[in-house]
BAGU-217672 format. One record per residue: residue in one letter; chain; x negated, y negated, z negated of N, C-alpha, C in turn. Coordinates in steps of 0.02 Angstrom, whole numbers. Layout:
! BAGU-217672
residu / chaine / n_px / n_py / n_pz / ca_px / ca_py / ca_pz / c_px / c_py / c_pz
A / A / X / Y / Z / X / Y / Z / X / Y / Z;
...
***
This chain:
! BAGU-217672
residu / chaine / n_px / n_py / n_pz / ca_px / ca_py / ca_pz / c_px / c_py / c_pz
M / A / -42 / 60 / 0 / 0 / 0 / 0 / -44 / -63 / 0;
K / A / -98 / -61 / -41 / -142 / -118 / -45 / -174 / -133 / 23;
Y / A / -192 / -80 / 60 / -224 / -90 / 125 / -175 / -117 / 177;
R / A / -112 / -96 / 173 / -62 / -121 / 221 / -51 / -196 / 209;
C / A / -48 / -217 / 146 / -39 / -288 / 132 / -98 / -329 / 156;
F / A / -158 / -302 / 146 / -219 / -337 / 169 / -219 / -341 / 245;
A / A / -202 / -287 / 279 / -201 / -286 / 352 / -149 / -336 / 379;
A / A / -90 / -339 / 348 / -38 / -386 / 369 / -61 / -458 / 359;
L / A / -94 / -472 / 302 / -119 / -539 / 288 / -174 / -558 / 338;
A / A / -219 / -512 / 353 / -273 / -526 / 401 / -244 / -540 / 471;
L / A / -195 / -501 / 491 / -163 / -510 / 556 / -128 / -578 / 559;
A / A / -93 / -597 / 506 / -58 / -661 / 504 / -108 / -719 / 509;
M / A / -165 / -713 / 475 / -215 / -766 / 478 / -246 / -770 / 548;
L / A / -257 / -713 / 579 / -286 / -712 / 646 / -238 / -744 / 696;
L / A / -175 / -725 / 693 / -126 / -751 / 741 / -112 / -825 / 731;
S / A / -114 / -850 / 671 / -102 / -921 / 659 / -158 / -964 / 687;
G / A / -217 / -936 / 696 / -273 / -973 / 724 / -273 / -976 / 800;
C / A / -230 / -937 / 832 / -228 / -936 / 905 / -184 / -993 / 931;
A / A / -208 / -1026 / 982 / -169 / -1079 / 1012 / -117 / -1048 / 1059;
A / A / -59 / -1078 / 1061 / -7 / -1054 / 1104 / -24 / -1071 / 1177;
A / A / -7 / -1028 / 1222 / -18 / -1041 / 1293 / 28 / -1097 / 1315;
P / A / 6 / -1139 / 1360 / 49 / -1194 / 1382 / 109 / -1167 / 1421;
D / A / 164 / -1204 / 1416 / 225 / -1188 / 1454 / 217 / -1218 / 1524;
L / A / 212 / -1176 / 1574 / 198 / -1199 / 1642 / 262 / -1211 / 1683;
T / A / 319 / -1215 / 1649 / 381 / -1233 / 1683 / 378 / -1307 / 1702;
P / A / 384 / -1323 / 1767 / 377 / -1393 / 1786 / 434 / -1437 / 1759;
V / A / 415 / -1495 / 1732 / 464 / -1546 / 1711 / 468 / -1601 / 1764;
W / A / 421 / -1601 / 1810 / 419 / -1650 / 1865 / 376 / -1620 / 1920;
Q / A / 394 / -1634 / 1982 / 354 / -1612 / 2039 / 365 / -1657 / 2099;
R / A / 316 / -1657 / 2143 / 319 / -1700 / 2202 / 271 / -1674 / 2254;
D / A / 288 / -1683 / 2318 / 241 / -1672 / 2373 / 207 / -1739 / 2387;
L / A / 142 / -1740 / 2385 / 106 / -1803 / 2399 / 108 / -1816 / 2474;
P / A / 126 / -1877 / 2494 / 143 / -1890 / 2564 / 84 / -1885 / 2613;
A / A / 26 / -1911 / 2596 / -30 / -1913 / 2643 / -69 / -1848 / 2645;
S / A / -84 / -1820 / 2587 / -125 / -1759 / 2584 / -85 / -1695 / 2595;
G / A / -20 / -1698 / 2583 / 22 / -1638 / 2589 / 17 / -1591 / 2530;
V / A / -18 / -1612 / 2477 / -27 / -1570 / 2418 / 35 / -1574 / 2374;
H / A / 54 / -1518 / 2344 / 110 / -1516 / 2297 / 83 / -1523 / 2227;
I / A / 111 / -1568 / 2187 / 89 / -1580 / 2118 / 146 / -1564 / 2071;
E / A / 129 / -1533 / 2014 / 179 / -1519 / 1962 / 152 / -1540 / 1894;
L / A / 197 / -1562 / 1851 / 181 / -1580 / 1782 / 220 / -1533 / 1736;
A / A / 186 / -1503 / 1688 / 218 / -1455 / 1643 / 191 / -1465 / 1572;
N / A / 220 / -1431 / 1524 / 197 / -1429 / 1455 / 202 / -1497 / 1420;
A / A / 249 / -1538 / 1441 / 257 / -1605 / 1410 / 327 / -1629 / 1423;
A / A / 347 / -1679 / 1385 / 412 / -1711 / 1397 / 401 / -1768 / 1447;
L / A / 441 / -1769 / 1499 / 436 / -1821 / 1549 / 466 / -1886 / 1521;
L / A / 427 / -1939 / 1520 / 451 / -2004 / 1496 / 472 / -2049 / 1553;
S / A / 435 / -2046 / 1609 / 450 / -2089 / 1666 / 413 / -2063 / 1728;
D / A / 443 / -2074 / 1785 / 408 / -2061 / 1847 / 411 / -2122 / 1894;
A / A / 417 / -2180 / 1862 / 420 / -2243 / 1899 / 350 / -2264 / 1922;
D / A / 347 / -2290 / 1983 / 284 / -2317 / 2008 / 262 / -2376 / 1965;
V / A / 197 / -2391 / 1967 / 170 / -2448 / 1929 / 136 / -2496 / 1977;
Y / A / 134 / -2559 / 1958 / 95 / -2609 / 1995 / 22 / -2599 / 1977;
Y / A / -21 / -2604 / 2026 / -91 / -2585 / 2017 / -136 / -2634 / 2053;
A / A / -191 / -2651 / 2019 / -244 / -2692 / 2050 / -310 / -2659 / 2033;
A / A / -356 / -2658 / 2081 / -419 / -2624 / 2071 / -463 / -2658 / 2018;
T / A / -457 / -2723 / 2011 / -496 / -2760 / 1962 / -452 / -2813 / 1930;
R / A / -474 / -2842 / 1874 / -437 / -2896 / 1843 / -436 / -2958 / 1888;
E / A / -490 / -2969 / 1926 / -492 / -3027 / 1971 / -437 / -3021 / 2024;
E / A / -427 / -2961 / 2050 / -374 / -2952 / 2100 / -305 / -2962 / 2068;
L / A / -299 / -2944 / 2005 / -235 / -2955 / 1970 / -221 / -3029 / 1964;
Y / A / -273 / -3069 / 1949 / -264 / -3141 / 1941 / -241 / -3176 / 2005;
V / A / -262 / -3149 / 2063 / -242 / -3180 / 2126 / -182 / -3142 / 2157;
H / A / -151 / -3102 / 2116 / -90 / -3065 / 2135 / -101 / -3018 / 2193;
N / A / -160 / -2989 / 2197 / -175 / -2939 / 2247 / -161 / -2870 / 2217;
V / A / -97 / -2853 / 2213 / -78 / -2790 / 2181 / -42 / -2745 / 2232;
S / A / -45 / -2681 / 2217 / -9 / -2632 / 2258 / 32 / -2589 / 2211;
V / A / 70 / -2544 / 2239 / 111 / -2498 / 2199 / 77 / -2430 / 2199;
L / A / 70 / -2401 / 2140 / 37 / -2336 / 2132 / 88 / -2287 / 2103;
P / A / 96 / -2229 / 2133 / 140 / -2178 / 2103 / 113 / -2159 / 2035;
A / A / 159 / -2149 / 1987 / 138 / -2134 / 1919 / 188 / -2087 / 1886;
V / A / 165 / -2051 / 1837 / 208 / -2010 / 1795 / 183 / -2017 / 1724;
K / A / 230 / -2027 / 1677 / 212 / -2037 / 1607 / 242 / -1978 / 1567;
A / A / 201 / -1948 / 1525 / 224 / -1888 / 1488 / 201 / -1892 / 1415;
D / A / 239 / -1859 / 1372 / 222 / -1854 / 1301 / 205 / -1781 / 1286;
G / A / 146 / -1770 / 1260 / 124 / -1702 / 1243 / 55 / -1689 / 1271;
Q / A / 43 / -1627 / 1288 / -21 / -1607 / 1317 / -6 / -1581 / 1388;
P / A / 3 / -1627 / 1435 / 26 / -1606 / 1501 / -24 / -1563 / 1539;
V / A / 4 / -1519 / 1579 / -35 / -1480 / 1626 / -16 / -1505 / 1695;
V / A / -66 / -1531 / 1732 / -56 / -1558 / 1799 / -86 / -1507 / 1848;
T / A / -43 / -1481 / 1892 / -65 / -1430 / 1939 / -56 / -1454 / 2010;
F / A / -108 / -1445 / 2050 / -108 / -1463 / 2121 / -109 / -1399 / 2162;
Y / A / -60 / -1390 / 2205 / -58 / -1333 / 2250 / -77 / -1355 / 2320;
G / A / -122 / -1317 / 2351 / -145 / -1335 / 2418 / -208 / -1378 / 2417;
A / A / -243 / -1380 / 2361 / -305 / -1418 / 2355 / -356 / -1378 / 2315;
A / A / -419 / -1390 / 2328 / -473 / -1360 / 2290 / -501 / -1414 / 2243;
A / A / -540 / -1392 / 2194 / -567 / -1439 / 2144 / -608 / -1494 / 2177;
Q / A / -645 / -1478 / 2230 / -685 / -1529 / 2263 / -643 / -1580 / 2301;
D / A / -578 / -1566 / 2311 / -532 / -1613 / 2344 / -503 / -1664 / 2296;
I / A / -515 / -1654 / 2231 / -483 / -1696 / 2180 / -535 / -1735 / 2141;
D / A / -525 / -1800 / 2138 / -569 / -1844 / 2099 / -529 / -1870 / 2040;
L / A / -556 / -1866 / 1981 / -522 / -1887 / 1920 / -563 / -1941 / 1887;
V / A / -530 / -1998 / 1873 / -562 / -2053 / 1836 / -519 / -2070 / 1776;
Y / A / -550 / -2102 / 1726 / -517 / -2119 / 1664 / -507 / -2194 / 1659;
L / A / -479 / -2217 / 1605 / -459 / -2287 / 1596 / -516 / -2336 / 1609;
E / A / -576 / -2323 / 1582 / -629 / -2373 / 1589 / -652 / -2379 / 1662;
D / A / -635 / -2331 / 1705 / -653 / -2336 / 1775 / -592 / -2349 / 1819;
I / A / -537 / -2360 / 1788 / -473 / -2365 / 1825 / -456 / -2438 / 1837;
G / A / -416 / -2450 / 1886 / -392 / -2518 / 1899 / -344 / -2540 / 1845;
V / A / -322 / -2601 / 1850 / -277 / -2631 / 1800 / -205 / -2615 / 1821;
Y / A / -165 / -2596 / 1772 / -94 / -2587 / 1787 / -54 / -2610 / 1726;
V / A / 11 / -2606 / 1729 / 54 / -2637 / 1680 / 38 / -2618 / 1608;
D / A / 27 / -2553 / 1594 / 15 / -2530 / 1526 / -60 / -2522 / 1510;
Y / A / -102 / -2555 / 1548 / -175 / -2546 / 1541 / -200 / -2553 / 1470;
D / A / -177 / -2605 / 1434 / -204 / -2619 / 1368 / -171 / -2580 / 1312;
R / A / -122 / -2536 / 1327 / -88 / -2498 / 1275 / -129 / -2439 / 1250;
V / A / -174 / -2414 / 1291 / -215 / -2356 / 1272 / -288 / -2378 / 1270;
K / A / -319 / -2369 / 1214 / -388 / -2391 / 1206 / -437 / -2342 / 1237;
P / A / -496 / -2366 / 1259 / -545 / -2320 / 1289 / -567 / -2265 / 1241;
Q / A / -577 / -2206 / 1268 / -599 / -2148 / 1230 / -671 / -2133 / 1247;
I / A / -708 / -2108 / 1198 / -777 / -2088 / 1210 / -778 / -2020 / 1244;
K / A / -737 / -1974 / 1220 / -736 / -1906 / 1247 / -664 / -1889 / 1266;
L / A / -656 / -1865 / 1326 / -591 / -1843 / 1349 / -590 / -1767 / 1353;
D / A / -537 / -1737 / 1329 / -532 / -1665 / 1330 / -482 / -1644 / 1383;
Y / A / -504 / -1600 / 1426 / -459 / -1567 / 1473 / -490 / -1500 / 1492;
I / A / -447 / -1455 / 1513 / -470 / -1389 / 1535 / -453 / -1384 / 1609;
L / A / -504 / -1372 / 1650 / -496 / -1364 / 1721 / -490 / -1290 / 1737;
T / A / -437 / -1271 / 1773 / -427 / -1202 / 1794 / -418 / -1200 / 1869;
E / A / -457 / -1158 / 1903 / -450 / -1149 / 1975 / -422 / -1080 / 1988;
G / A / -372 / -1076 / 2031 / -343 / -1012 / 2050 / -338 / -1007 / 2125;
D / A / -304 / -956 / 2148 / -296 / -945 / 2219 / -245 / -995 / 2247;
G / A / -269 / -1049 / 2275 / -225 / -1099 / 2305 / -203 / -1154 / 2259;
Y / A / -230 / -1158 / 2198 / -211 / -1212 / 2153 / -269 / -1233 / 2108;
V / A / -263 / -1294 / 2082 / -310 / -1321 / 2032 / -267 / -1352 / 1978;
S / A / -283 / -1336 / 1915 / -242 / -1358 / 1859 / -286 / -1393 / 1807;
Y / A / -259 / -1449 / 1781 / -292 / -1487 / 1728 / -247 / -1487 / 1667;
E / A / -270 / -1458 / 1612 / -233 / -1461 / 1549 / -262 / -1519 / 1509;
L / A / -223 / -1573 / 1502 / -247 / -1635 / 1471 / -234 / -1633 / 1396;
D / A / -285 / -1646 / 1357 / -279 / -1642 / 1284 / -295 / -1708 / 1250;
T / A / -292 / -1763 / 1287 / -307 / -1828 / 1259 / -254 / -1877 / 1281;
A / A / -231 / -1919 / 1235 / -185 / -1972 / 1254 / -225 / -2023 / 1293;
Y / A / -211 / -2027 / 1357 / -253 / -2069 / 1399 / -220 / -2080 / 1466;
N / A / -253 / -2117 / 1509 / -229 / -2131 / 1576 / -277 / -2098 / 1625;
F / A / -250 / -2054 / 1666 / -290 / -2016 / 1714 / -269 / -2034 / 1785;
E / A / -317 / -2055 / 1825 / -302 / -2069 / 1895 / -332 / -2013 / 1937;
F / A / -288 / -1978 / 1972 / -309 / -1923 / 2016 / -307 / -1949 / 2088;
T / A / -361 / -1935 / 2125 / -363 / -1949 / 2197 / -372 / -1882 / 2232;
V / A / -325 / -1866 / 2276 / -326 / -1802 / 2312 / -340 / -1818 / 2385;
T / A / -393 / -1788 / 2412 / -412 / -1800 / 2481 / -415 / -1733 / 2518;
T / A / -376 / -1729 / 2571 / -377 / -1671 / 2615 / -390 / -1694 / 2686;
Q / A / -390 / -1649 / 2733 / -402 / -1668 / 2803 / -346 / -1710 / 2830;
T / A / -287 / -1706 / 2801 / -230 / -1744 / 2826 / -223 / -1814 / 2795;
G / A / -256 / -1826 / 2739 / -252 / -1892 / 2708 / -271 / -1893 / 2635;
E / A / -262 / -1952 / 2604 / -281 / -1963 / 2534 / -222 / -1992 / 2495;
D / A / -211 / -1966 / 2435 / -160 / -1991 / 2390 / -191 / -2005 / 2322;
K / A / -163 / -2057 / 2289 / -181 / -2071 / 2219 / -118 / -2066 / 2177;
I / A / -127 / -2042 / 2116 / -71 / -2040 / 2069 / -99 / -2050 / 1999;
L / A / -63 / -2088 / 1960 / -82 / -2102 / 1891 / -41 / -2058 / 1844;
V / A / -75 / -2023 / 1798 / -41 / -1983 / 1747 / -57 / -2015 / 1680;
V / A / -5 / -2041 / 1647 / -13 / -2072 / 1581 / 9 / -2020 / 1530;
S / A / -38 / -2001 / 1487 / -25 / -1950 / 1437 / -22 / -1982 / 1369;
E / A / 36 / -1975 / 1336 / 45 / -2001 / 1268 / 52 / -1941 / 1221;
R / A / 36 / -1952 / 1158 / 42 / -1899 / 1107 / 79 / -1926 / 1047;
S / A / 144 / -1915 / 1045 / 184 / -1938 / 987 / 170 / -1895 / 926;
D / A / 139 / -1837 / 935 / 124 / -1793 / 878 / 58 / -1813 / 844;
V / A / 21 / -1860 / 872 / -42 / -1883 / 842 / -36 / -1958 / 829;
K / A / -47 / -1978 / 768 / -43 / -2049 / 751 / -110 / -2078 / 740;
***
């Protein structure tokens, strides 16, 4: 009896230390118009998929040289998956290298960003673990698309 209790306790401690696998059910998806790549967002609550006004530098913002950038805002630890692209087709930059947009000053620069890159047969997936702003540029033979993923974490204060 003593050994069964010990084994059950050890198993419970082991299982509690394991991280749950992300839920890959898409909460948002889109076909990117120029590159033809399909993008999905999962493992997070969708807050918004409204485009944002974007300027490459603060100087361009001051002279009203802005464009519209597709964006998606999520709460949680989003998984962003690109179908029809390889890792070398995707460029990822963070806030300190990103242009200015409406919510630019809401998220402070981070020293270290956590994400897990997974490559599979016909897809590339980024599991984002930092509340931050991620700009993805996807380039294929048919064209180039940019999309901004704003990741918030209401579970971390």
